[in-house]
C-alpha positions as CSV (number, residue, x, y, z in Angstrom):
1,M,16.6,18.2,-25.9
2,K,19.0,15.8,-24.2
3,F,17.8,12.4,-22.7
4,D,19.4,13.1,-18.9
5,R,16.9,16.6,-18.9
6,L,13.7,14.3,-20.3
7,L,14.2,11.0,-17.3
8,P,13.6,13.5,-14.4
9,L,10.0,14.6,-15.4
10,A,9.4,10.8,-16.2
11,L,10.2,10.4,-12.9
12,L,8.0,12.8,-11.6
13,A,5.5,11.9,-14.1
14,S,5.2,8.3,-12.6
15,F,5.3,9.3,-8.7
16,C,2.3,11.3,-9.4
17,S,0.8,9.1,-11.1
18,S,1.1,5.9,-8.5
19,T,0.6,8.2,-5.8
20,A,-2.5,9.6,-6.9
21,A,-3.5,5.7,-7.6
22,V,-3.0,4.8,-4.4
23,A,-5.0,8.2,-2.6
24,Q,-7.7,7.2,-5.4
25,E,-7.3,3.4,-3.3
26,A,-7.3,3.9,-0.1
27,G,-9.9,6.6,0.2
28,T,-12.7,5.5,-2.8
29,P,-15.4,8.0,-2.3
30,G,-17.7,7.0,-0.2
31,A,-16.7,4.3,1.6
32,L,-14.7,3.7,4.6
33,S,-12.2,0.9,3.4
34,I,-9.9,-1.2,5.6
35,E,-7.3,-3.5,4.6
36,M,-6.0,-6.3,6.5
37,N,-2.4,-5.8,5.4
38,D,-0.4,-7.9,7.5
39,L,0.3,-10.0,10.5
40,T,3.3,-10.7,12.3
41,Q,4.4,-12.4,15.0
42,S,6.3,-11.1,17.9
43,E,7.2,-11.9,21.5
44,K,3.5,-10.7,23.0
45,G,1.7,-12.0,20.6
46,C,0.6,-11.7,17.0
47,K,0.8,-8.4,15.4
48,L,-2.1,-6.5,12.6
49,T,-1.3,-4.0,10.6
50,F,-4.5,-2.3,8.7
51,V,-4.7,0.4,6.7
52,A,-7.7,2.9,6.6
53,G,-9.3,4.8,4.4
54,N,-11.8,7.3,4.9
55,G,-13.6,8.2,1.9
56,L,-16.8,9.4,3.7
57,P,-17.4,13.4,3.2
58,Q,-16.7,13.5,6.7
59,S,-14.0,13.2,9.2
60,L,-14.1,10.4,11.8
61,T,-13.1,11.7,15.9
62,K,-13.8,7.9,17.0
63,A,-14.1,4.9,15.5
64,S,-13.9,1.3,16.6
65,F,-14.6,-1.7,15.3
66,E,-15.1,-5.3,16.8
67,F,-13.9,-8.0,14.8
68,V,-14.6,-11.8,15.3
69,L,-11.4,-14.0,15.1
70,F,-12.2,-17.5,13.7
71,D,-8.9,-20.2,14.6
72,Q,-8.4,-22.8,11.5
73,K,-11.3,-25.4,11.6
74,G,-13.8,-22.0,11.2
75,L,-14.4,-21.2,15.1
76,V,-14.9,-17.9,16.7
77,E,-11.5,-17.6,18.7
78,R,-11.9,-14.2,20.4
79,M,-14.2,-11.0,19.9
80,P,-11.7,-7.8,20.6
81,V,-12.5,-4.6,19.5
82,F,-9.8,-2.4,18.2
83,D,-9.7,1.3,18.4
84,F,-8.8,2.8,15.4
85,R,-9.1,6.5,16.9
86,D,-9.5,9.2,14.5
87,L,-9.8,8.7,10.7
88,P,-10.1,12.5,8.9
89,A,-11.3,12.6,5.4
90,G,-10.2,11.9,2.8
91,K,-7.3,10.9,4.4
92,T,-5.3,7.0,5.1
93,K,-3.8,5.6,8.3
94,V,-1.9,3.0,9.2
95,R,-2.9,1.1,12.5
96,Q,-1.7,-1.9,14.0
97,F,-2.8,-4.2,16.8
98,V,-1.0,-7.0,19.0
99,L,-3.5,-9.8,20.5
100,A,-1.3,-11.2,23.5
101,G,-0.8,-15.0,23.7
102,T,-2.4,-15.4,20.0
103,Q,-0.4,-17.1,17.0
104,C,-0.8,-15.6,13.8
105,E,-1.0,-19.4,12.7
106,A,-4.2,-19.9,14.0
107,I,-6.1,-17.1,13.0
108,K,-7.8,-18.0,9.6
109,S,-10.1,-15.5,9.4
110,L,-11.3,-11.9,10.5
111,L,-15.0,-10.3,10.7
112,I,-16.0,-6.7,11.3
113,N,-19.2,-7.8,13.5
114,D,-19.7,-4.1,14.6
115,A,-18.4,-0.3,15.0
116,P,-18.9,1.0,18.7
117,A,-17.7,4.0,18.0
118,C,-18.4,5.9,14.7
119,E,-19.1,9.8,16.0
120,G,-17.4,12.9,13.9
121,E,-19.2,15.8,12.9
122,G,-22.5,15.1,11.0
123,V,-22.1,11.5,11.5
124,A,-24.7,8.8,11.4
125,K,-24.1,6.6,14.1
126,D,-23.7,3.5,11.3
127,A,-22.1,5.0,8.8
128,C,-18.6,3.3,10.1
129,M,-20.7,-0.3,8.9
130,K,-23.4,1.0,6.1
131,A,-20.1,2.3,4.0
132,L,-17.6,-0.4,4.9
133,K,-15.6,-2.1,2.5
134,T,-12.7,-4.6,3.8
135,G,-10.4,-6.4,1.5
136,S,-6.9,-8.6,2.5
137,K,-3.7,-8.2,1.0
138,S,-2.4,-10.7,3.6
139,S,-3.2,-14.8,4.0
140,V,-5.9,-13.8,6.7
141,E,-9.3,-12.7,4.7
142,L,-10.8,-10.1,6.0
143,K,-14.9,-9.7,5.9
144,G,-17.3,-6.4,6.6
């Protein structure tokens, strides 16, 4: 078989294995993962981008989290609640939120303090916090 016929097969195999790795990372079985992916300054304020993966056996019809924003001195700046809306079982979603009037460089770290809404068929009210795993690919640390 010629090399030019093997190349598409090699590319397909590479794509499939990398796609599976990303899906597995985002939807860790039994866990609800929230990753701080990026912060971008906009005219309105700091835009936060999160990647949320639902590895729970049930879909969440509504999930919201109370975040604590710490400034560069480690002081609490504010405590917004972000509505992540629905998070289907085994799926990954990207959610963005703008913190009006906030400069991104002023944020040192974030803490997920609580989950005021964690709803879905067969989902315990405390499931979102018990199964929570956090991480960050940005300069801002995220803790759960």
